C-alpha positions, -999 to +999 in steps of 0.1 A: +104-058-030+120-055-064+128-086-084+164-098-081+187-087-109+200-123-109+185-156-097+199-191-101+175-219-094+192-253-089+218-248-116+237-279-126+265-280-151+280-312-165+309-315-190+317-345-211+297-371-231+307-406-223+322-396-189+304-368-172+321-344-149+297-324-127+311-289-120+281-272-105+258-291-081+224-275-080+235-239-072+209-215-058+219-178-058+202-144-060+216-109-063+194-080-054+195-045-071+225-026-058+241-055-040+279-056-039+288-093-036+321-112-036+323-147-050+352-166-034+365-201-034+396-222-042+409-228-077+388-255-094+357-247-072+336-238-102+337-200-099+345-195-136+318-219-147+293-202-125+302-168-139+298-183-174+263-193-165+255-159-149+270-141-179+249-162-204+281-174-220+271-210-215+239-228-207+233-249-176+227-287-179+196-282-158+182-255-136+173-219-145+192-186-148+169-155-145+179-120-153+155-095-139+129-123-136+133-133-173+139-170-176+168-172-200+162-209-207+133-198-230+157-177-252+175-188-283+212-179-288+205-147-306+181-135-279+207-145-252+234-124-270+210-094-272+201-097-235+237-100-225+246-069-244+218-048-229+215-060-193+250-072-182+283-055-179+316-073-178+350-065-163+378-091-166+413-095-151+426-088-186+408-058-200+402-072-235+404-037-251+408-034-289+443-021-292+437-002-325+408+017-310+409+048-288+397+048-252+365+065-262+359+040-291+365+011-268+339+025-243+311+030-268+318-003-287+289-022-269+265+006-281+279+004-316+274-034-316+238-029-308+230-002-333+255-006-361+264+031-363+281+058-342+259+085-329+266+118-310+248+103-280+272+073-280+303+096-281+289+118-254+281+089-231+315+074-236+331+108-227+310+111-197+320+077-184+357+084-192+354+116-171+338+095-144+368+072-142+393+100-145+404+094-180+388+122-201+422+136-211+432+102-224+400+097-245+417+100-278+447+078-268+448+043-283+445+015-257+481+005-262+492+039-250+475+035-216+489+020-184+475-012-171+454+007-145+442+031-171+432+003-194+412-013-166+394+020-160+384+021-196+371-015-192+350-004-163+336+026-183+328+002-211+310-022-187+287+007-177+279+022-211+246+003-216+235+012-180+233-025-170+217-034-137+244-060-130+281-060-136+301-092-135+338-087-125+362-116-128+394-109-108+392-073-119+423-063-100+442-095-104+467-081-130+474-049-111+498-037-084+484-031-050+479+007-054+462+004-088+441-025-074+429-004-045+420+025-069+400+002-092+382-014-064+373+021-049+360+030-083+337+000-085+324+008-050+317+044-060+297+033-091+278+008-069+269+034-043+261+063-066+244+045-095+229+015-076+245-009-100+248-045-086+282-062-087+292-098-085+329-099-081+350-131-084+382-125-064+410-145-048+421-114-028+408-116+008+414-079+012+390-071-015+364-096-005+365-081+030+354-048+015+322-063-002+288-062+015+282-100+010+305-129+006+295-161-012+319-190-010+319-218-036+336-251-029+335-282-052+306-267-072+284-260-041+278-228-022+290-236+013+286-201+028+265-171+019+269-144+045+266-106+049+299-090+057+294-078+092+325-057+091+308-035+065+277-029+085 
């Protein structure tokens, strides 16, 4: 069996110095290649903190975060940044596109950040991904000239440009109307099924969670439920 793309071993996260607040209480979690997993839970349950640990944006107080069996606790900050850029994709509720850049430029930006120059290969891959998300005609449009749904499609293309084994999506449809949200979610599922990319999706929307293959519920910094979605089987 292949190594998990993600594994958390007894991850604890505390905040504060004189008065400690424990946000995560020894979380164990693994995501296999190609899994499409929803992470749900009430506000304040620790979902954002957990996603920061998984996304290598913060370090746990104790425990380990492994990406494709690599123990990230052994890496310095520069190595963490490099690993994050190569092996993880991110889609957020707010797309975080650079407004002065075109759709194509926003998509190949992670590749440019790694290499420091723009190559024909980067431009070609960005165009291929924009075609994949139905935005090839808008490739030369600046981000500010795209609708909210189109901007989120660009963000999805950007998350895939480095061919990551795992994409982390934090409320990816939370800022969209119902029709646009359904279209974006269908696109995520299509990428998952056709490319074998694993997804970990934080969502408050029970409709979207019900369309994932696995549902992990976090309450007060602890996983209280981790179950396959029988409705999808």
